[in-house]
Structures are given as structure tokens and as C-alpha cells.
C-alpha positions as CSV (number, residue, x, y, z in Angstrom):
1,M,107.2,100.3,95.1
2,S,106.5,98.0,98.0
3,R,108.3,98.0,101.3
4,I,110.1,94.8,100.3
5,S,112.2,96.9,98.0
6,L,113.2,99.6,100.5
7,A,116.1,97.6,101.9
8,L,117.9,98.0,98.7
9,A,120.6,100.7,98.1
10,A,119.8,103.9,96.2
11,P,121.0,102.8,92.7
12,V,119.1,99.5,93.0
13,L,115.9,101.4,94.1
14,V,116.0,103.3,90.8
15,L,116.6,100.2,88.8
16,A,113.9,98.2,90.6
17,A,111.4,101.0,89.9
18,A,112.3,101.0,86.2
19,L,111.9,97.3,85.9
20,Q,108.9,96.8,88.2
21,A,106.4,96.5,85.4
22,Q,108.6,94.0,83.5
23,T,109.6,91.6,86.2
24,T,108.0,89.6,88.9
25,A,109.0,90.5,92.5
26,P,111.0,87.7,94.2
27,V,109.1,85.7,96.8
28,V,109.9,87.1,100.3
29,N,108.7,84.5,102.8
30,G,109.6,86.8,105.7
31,G,110.8,90.4,105.6
32,F,110.9,93.6,107.6
33,P,110.4,92.1,111.1
34,L,109.0,94.4,113.8
35,V,109.3,93.0,117.4
36,S,106.4,93.9,119.7
37,P,107.4,96.3,122.5
38,S,105.3,94.4,125.0
39,A,105.6,90.7,124.1
40,P,108.0,88.3,122.4
41,R,106.2,88.2,119.1
42,I,107.2,89.6,115.7
43,L,105.2,91.3,113.0
44,F,106.6,90.8,109.5
45,E,105.8,91.3,105.8
46,S,105.5,88.6,103.1
47,N,104.4,88.5,99.5
48,R,104.1,84.7,99.5
49,T,100.4,85.0,98.7
50,G,101.0,87.3,95.7
51,K,100.5,90.6,97.6
52,N,102.7,92.1,100.3
53,Q,100.7,91.5,103.5
54,L,101.3,91.4,107.3
55,W,102.0,88.2,109.2
56,I,102.9,87.5,112.9
57,I,105.0,84.8,114.6
58,S,106.1,84.2,118.2
59,A,109.8,84.6,119.0
60,D,110.1,80.9,119.4
61,G,108.9,80.3,115.9
62,T,105.5,79.1,116.7
63,G,102.0,80.5,116.0
64,E,102.8,81.9,112.5
65,R,99.7,83.4,110.9
66,Q,98.6,85.9,108.3
67,L,97.0,89.1,109.7
68,T,96.0,91.2,106.6
69,N,94.5,90.0,103.4
70,R,94.0,93.2,101.3
71,D,93.6,93.4,97.6
72,T,96.7,95.7,97.4
73,D,100.1,95.7,99.0
74,V,100.6,96.7,102.6
75,D,103.3,99.4,102.5
76,G,104.7,99.4,105.9
77,A,103.8,99.1,109.6
78,Q,104.7,99.8,113.2
79,W,103.6,98.6,116.6
80,A,101.6,101.0,118.8
81,A,103.7,102.0,121.9
82,D,101.7,99.6,124.2
83,G,102.2,96.7,121.8
84,K,98.5,95.9,121.7
85,S,97.8,97.1,118.1
86,I,99.5,97.7,114.8
87,L,99.5,100.7,112.6
88,Y,99.9,99.9,108.9
89,S,99.6,101.8,105.6
90,V,98.4,101.2,102.1
91,L,99.8,103.5,99.4
92,V,97.2,104.8,96.9
93,G,98.8,107.0,94.3
94,D,100.9,109.4,96.4
95,T,98.7,109.1,99.5
96,S,99.2,106.7,102.4
97,R,96.1,105.5,104.1
98,V,96.8,104.3,107.7
99,Y,94.8,101.6,109.5
100,E,95.0,100.3,113.1
101,F,94.7,96.5,113.6
102,W,94.5,94.5,116.8
103,P,96.1,91.1,116.1
104,D,94.4,89.4,119.1
105,S,90.9,90.3,118.0
106,S,91.3,91.1,114.2
107,R,89.5,94.4,114.9
108,E,90.5,97.2,112.5
109,R,89.7,100.8,112.0
110,P,90.9,103.6,109.7
111,V,93.3,106.2,111.3
112,G,93.9,108.8,108.6
113,S,95.5,109.7,105.3
114,Y,98.8,111.5,104.6
115,P,100.1,112.9,101.3
116,G,103.3,110.9,101.2
117,R,105.0,107.5,101.8
118,A,106.0,105.5,104.9
119,P,104.1,107.4,107.6
120,H,105.3,106.8,111.1
121,L,103.4,108.1,114.1
122,S,105.2,109.3,117.2
123,P,104.9,107.1,120.4
124,A,102.4,109.6,121.8
125,R,100.5,109.5,118.4
126,D,100.3,113.3,118.3
127,Q,102.7,113.7,115.3
128,V,103.5,111.9,112.1
129,L,106.5,111.7,109.8
130,Y,106.3,110.8,106.1
131,D,108.4,110.8,102.9
132,V,107.5,113.3,100.1
133,G,109.1,113.6,96.7
134,P,110.6,111.2,94.1
135,W,112.7,108.4,95.4
136,T,115.9,110.1,94.2
137,A,115.1,113.4,95.9
138,S,112.7,112.6,98.8
139,H,112.6,114.5,102.1
140,L,110.8,114.2,105.5
141,V,107.7,116.1,106.4
142,L,106.5,116.5,110.0
143,A,102.8,117.2,110.8
144,D,100.3,116.7,113.6
145,A,98.5,113.4,113.7
146,N,95.6,114.8,111.7
147,G,98.0,115.8,108.9
148,R,97.7,119.5,109.8
149,S,100.6,122.1,109.8
150,P,102.9,120.0,107.7
151,R,106.5,121.3,107.4
152,Q,109.6,119.9,105.7
153,V,112.3,119.0,108.3
154,T,115.1,117.8,106.1
155,G,117.0,119.8,103.5
156,D,116.8,119.7,99.7
157,S,120.5,118.9,99.4
158,I,120.2,115.4,100.7
159,T,117.8,112.5,99.9
160,V,116.1,111.1,103.0
161,W,114.1,108.0,103.6
162,S,111.8,106.7,106.4
163,G,112.1,108.7,109.6
164,M,111.8,106.5,112.7
165,W,110.8,107.9,116.1
166,S,112.9,106.9,119.2
167,P,110.9,105.0,121.8
168,N,111.1,108.0,124.2
169,G,109.7,110.2,121.4
170,R,112.6,112.7,121.6
171,L,114.6,111.8,118.5
172,I,114.2,110.8,114.9
173,A,116.5,108.5,113.0
174,F,116.6,108.4,109.2
175,T,118.7,107.3,106.2
176,V,120.5,109.9,104.1
177,S,121.8,109.4,100.6
178,R,124.4,111.8,99.2
179,P,126.9,111.5,96.3
180,S,129.5,110.6,98.9
181,G,127.4,107.6,100.1
182,M,124.7,106.6,102.5
183,S,124.6,107.0,106.2
184,V,122.3,107.1,109.2
185,W,121.4,110.5,110.8
186,V,119.6,111.5,113.9
187,M,117.7,114.8,114.7
188,N,115.6,116.1,117.5
189,A,111.8,115.4,117.4
190,D,111.2,119.0,116.2
191,G,113.6,118.6,113.3
192,S,116.5,120.5,114.9
193,R,120.1,119.5,115.2
194,P,120.3,116.9,112.3
195,H,123.6,115.1,112.5
196,Q,125.3,112.0,111.0
197,V,125.8,109.1,113.5
198,T,127.4,106.4,111.2
199,H,130.8,106.8,109.7
200,L,131.6,103.6,107.9
201,T,134.3,103.3,105.3
202,A,133.5,102.6,101.7
203,E,134.6,99.0,102.2
204,E,132.3,98.6,105.3
205,G,129.4,99.7,103.1
206,R,126.3,102.0,102.9
207,A,124.6,102.5,106.3
208,Q,120.8,102.5,106.2
209,V,117.5,101.4,107.7
210,P,118.0,102.4,111.4
211,A,116.2,100.7,114.2
212,W,116.0,102.1,117.8
213,H,117.2,100.2,120.8
214,P,114.5,100.3,123.6
215,D,116.7,102.7,125.6
216,S,116.8,105.3,122.7
217,H,120.6,105.5,123.1
218,Q,121.6,103.0,120.4
219,L,120.6,102.1,116.9
220,A,120.9,98.9,114.9
221,F,121.2,99.3,111.1
222,Q,122.2,97.5,108.0
223,S,125.2,98.2,105.8
224,N,125.1,97.1,102.1
225,A,128.5,96.4,100.6
226,S,129.4,97.7,97.1
227,S,131.9,94.8,96.8
228,P,131.0,92.0,96.8
229,K,127.5,93.0,95.6
230,G,124.7,91.2,97.3
231,K,126.3,91.3,100.8
232,S,124.8,93.1,103.7
233,T,125.6,93.0,107.4
234,L,124.1,94.3,110.6
235,W,125.7,96.9,112.8
236,I,125.1,98.6,116.2
237,V,126.0,102.3,116.9
238,D,126.1,103.9,120.3
239,L,124.8,107.5,120.0
240,S,127.0,108.8,122.8
241,T,130.2,107.8,121.1
242,T,129.1,107.1,117.5
243,G,131.3,104.0,117.7
244,A,129.9,101.2,115.6
245,M,130.2,97.4,116.0
246,E,129.4,94.8,113.3
247,L,126.9,92.2,114.5
248,G,127.5,88.8,113.1
249,P,130.1,89.8,110.5
250,H,130.5,87.6,107.5
251,R,132.1,87.6,104.1
252,T,129.5,85.4,102.3
253,V,127.3,87.0,99.6
254,Y,124.0,87.1,101.4
255,L,121.9,89.8,102.9
256,D,121.3,90.4,106.7
257,E,119.0,93.4,106.8
258,T,116.2,95.4,108.4
259,P,117.0,94.9,112.1
260,S,114.4,95.3,114.9
261,W,115.3,95.1,118.7
262,F,113.5,92.9,121.2
263,S,112.1,94.8,124.2
264,D,114.8,93.4,126.5
265,G,117.5,95.1,124.3
266,Q,119.4,91.8,124.2
267,R,118.3,90.4,120.8
268,V,117.7,91.6,117.2
269,A,115.3,90.2,114.6
270,F,116.2,90.7,111.0
271,Q,115.5,89.5,107.4
272,S,118.1,87.3,105.6
273,N,118.4,85.3,102.5
274,R,121.0,83.0,104.0
275,T,118.9,79.9,102.9
276,G,118.4,81.3,99.3
277,R,115.0,82.9,100.2
278,M,114.3,85.9,102.4
279,E,113.2,84.7,105.9
280,I,113.0,86.1,109.5
281,W,116.0,85.4,111.8
282,T,117.1,86.4,115.3
283,I,120.5,86.9,116.9
284,N,121.8,88.0,120.3
285,A,123.4,91.4,120.5
286,D,126.7,89.8,121.2
287,G,126.5,87.8,117.9
288,S,125.5,84.5,119.6
289,D,122.5,82.2,119.2
290,L,121.6,82.8,115.5
291,R,118.2,81.3,114.7
292,Q,115.9,81.0,111.7
293,L,112.2,81.6,112.5
294,T,110.2,81.4,109.3
295,G,110.5,78.9,106.4
296,L,111.4,75.9,108.6
297,H,108.4,73.8,107.6
């Protein structure tokens, strides 16, 4: 399953996997934005060419171009801490092969392979997190950057997806699925003190896909509603209070998902199908200045 599917809630993930061989994936013109930590430009994913590949665009909507052109889907990416290069993965069987790519020179090199999905290297690049196990019972594994000394850091009683390191390297945020619902959790970088940080009501939806604020004290996340289906909104939670605020609330049946903070901490990039097709948008943290970046031409 490609990264494009990961924004879906757990029951839809299972259904999507079952139907994958029978259906054609919808065209995602822009999805999973990742804002550079050092410049106002946004990495994103798109399957508009038939395979899920990486693209880049400036925050003002100019300079859009394709970065990767592999013969298989790209399965996720992250910016290096200095914002000069991109680390992305390709899933081959149950193994993720990670490559480093420099968008300003198109230079690329292999980094390593990890026996799981969605690898995410720490800011210091000395440790890596990845998902192991079936989608309905996955957990997080922590290893050194070479894949040595792997150990499971989340329990078997919960299903966990996609651990994300905080910018200061001290914390890890992740999505948890339990029979009671979905929520965002945080733990220390060594796997200790896991705790739930979102506490939305059933009406507010299922919290998932956390994104770290540059100060490592807040998270943006998406919440998918069970009613009406097909509605998702963005939220911000302060870790010191666990109080959550909805960003750009709406009642319309469309999806605002996969947030990513700008380095100034004042804006968020996200994917949305507000126009009928998934595109990249931005919004200020106070809910003002909503803008569409991709799909305007």
C-alpha cells in the first residue's frame, strides 16, 4: 500500500488493501506535504504520472517540479534536519530501502535498508524508527541508523503507525488505534513514558497523522469524522496542556489532512480535496489566509 493511502482511517485501510488489486488508485495531484526546515518550499507526493513520486514546490506556488522518477512507488519521505537533502524510502516486499536525494543538484545515494515500513531517521541520524507487522496489528521498532540492535518500543495491545521524531530529537509522536478509537500519543526518544495526548470526542473524530511544531511543544494532526463520512479537519494540540484547537473547522464533506508546519511555526501545509481532487494547500495557524498551491494551472 502506498503512502497516499495512509491518511485513511483503520477500517478504510483494511478495505483499501483488499480492493487494491481490483481498483485503480485515485489521482492525487498533491499529497503528504513536508515543509523544508530551512526554506519556504514544500516536498509532496503525487501519483499523477502513474506511480507515487516526489515533487517540490515553493511556498508561493511557483517552481513546481518532479524530483523522483522511479519504476516503483515512493513510500514516504522526510527532510534532513538541515533542509538540504531529502530521505525517502521504497518498499520492496517487507523491506524499506532508504535513499538520500539533494533537490538542488539531483544527486542521490543509498542510505540503508530496514525490515519494516515507514522508516524515519532521528534528527541526528543516529537512530531509526519503522513499522513492523500487519496493518491491523503493527508496532514500532527502534534501531540504530545501521539497523542494529532493533527493539520493539510499543506494546502488542495497541496498533501503532508511523513514529515521528520531534525536531529536538527528544520525543516521538505516533498514531494509536484501539477498539475505543484512534488517538495521537507521544513517548520519550528511548520508548519510555508513552502517553495519549489527544482526547477528542467521537463526534470530533479519530485523531491521527501527527506533525511536530518546530518548537517540539505542539503537534498538528488530522481528525477523520465517522459522521459524515468523508470529512476530516485539522487540529493543533499543546503538549503542556493537551488542550486541542480545531484549525479551519468546517462541516462540508471534504478532507483536510496530513499537516506539516512551516519553520516559522505560523503556517501549516496540508492536503485537501476541497476542489474535488487532492491538492496541496496552506493556512495560517490562526485559521486565516487559506491558499491552494497545486492544481491551479
